[in-house]
Residue, then its C-alpha position, 0 to 999 in steps of 0.5 A: m489525538q484522542r481519536t487516534e488513541a481510540i482507533q488504535g485501541e480498537n485496533f489492538l482489541d480487534v487483534i487480541k479478539k482474533i488471537e483469542g480466536m486461534t487454536s492452541s497451536q496457532q497461537r504458540f506458532l504467532q509466540e516463537m514467531l513474535s519472539q524471534r523478532k528482532q527490532v528494526p532501526t527506523l532509518p530516516k527518509k532521506r537515507i533510504l532515497k540515497k540507498s534506493f538510487g540506482l535501484w533499476a540501473d542495471r534494467g536492460d529494458i530501460k534506456s532513459s528514465t523520463d522516456y520511461v516515465n513518459q511511456l508510462r504515463g501515455e499507457w495511464q492516459s490511454r487506460l483512463e481515455g479508454i474508461k472515461p464516464n458518460r456524462n450524460l448518463l451521470r447527469r440522468q442517473k443523478r435526476g433519478r431516471 
């Protein structure tokens, strides 16, 4: 808990230093933007997920979500196979050769 608070404190100090390094017109602009910002209520994760359901329903290029995901996975797999590391080379590098 103390570590998290220390990190948050460091981040806060970094932000303050960056603000102090801004020109006065940049600082005024930032102040105006922050003063106009409205508090956005956070929604529960389940509610957000429900709202996003059917997000791609109208896409004509995706007929079946299962087929689409399998196609993407196939593309990822082919990319990974193209960049497989050479194990012998890695062993030699570890030994310092």
